[in-house]
C-alpha positions, 0 to 999 in steps of 0.5 A: 500500500502506498503512503501519500506525501501528505502523511509526511507533510502534515506531521512536519507542519505540526512540528514547526511554526512558520507563518511564512510557509503557511501563507504560501499558495498550496502549490508553492508550499508543497514544492518547498515541502517536497524539496525538504522531503527529497533532500531528507530521503536522500540522507536516510534511504540507504539505511531504510533500504538496507534495514527495512527493504524500503526504497525511499526513492520509489515514489510517484510524484504525479500521485504524490505518494511513496510506493511503499508503506512507511511506518510511523517511525520512518515518517517521524525520522523523515519529518525530523530530517525535514526540520534540519533541511528547513533550518539549514538556510537559516543557519547558513545565513547566520554563518555568512553574516558572521563572516561578513561582519567583524566580531565587534559588529556582530557582538554589538547587535546583541538581539540579532546575535542572540537570535543567530546563536539560537538558530545555530543551537536549534539547527545543531540540536535537530541535526543531532536528533535526526542522526541519532534517530537514523542510527537507532533505527538502524541498530534496532531494526538490523536484527530483523533481517 
């Protein structure tokens, strides 16, 4: 049985708060969500295929479905990875701003600097959680094969 993309998109949207994303047209929002999902699946697909014999590349973009049935655990891992991908541009922008501004300029803007540090910490925390979830999935399920 197939898993619709909406089974991925909806839990992801429940995990984040981004009024700009929600304000987009449905088509534009789905294009962004699809990009986040595809990038996440590219990082998780080897583990998923090896451990559970589920091919995350086996998708039907026309019907917006995965051709395999994805478990709640796999969906949770994908949506966590999507958070990492969603935060990455914000984190990279912060890194670029640090490179452009000298330390004094960056430090003088206390509020923006604090916000940037918060984004950095959130990104790294989400990235670590995603990697931990993939490792745990691999470890727990490897004996099933």
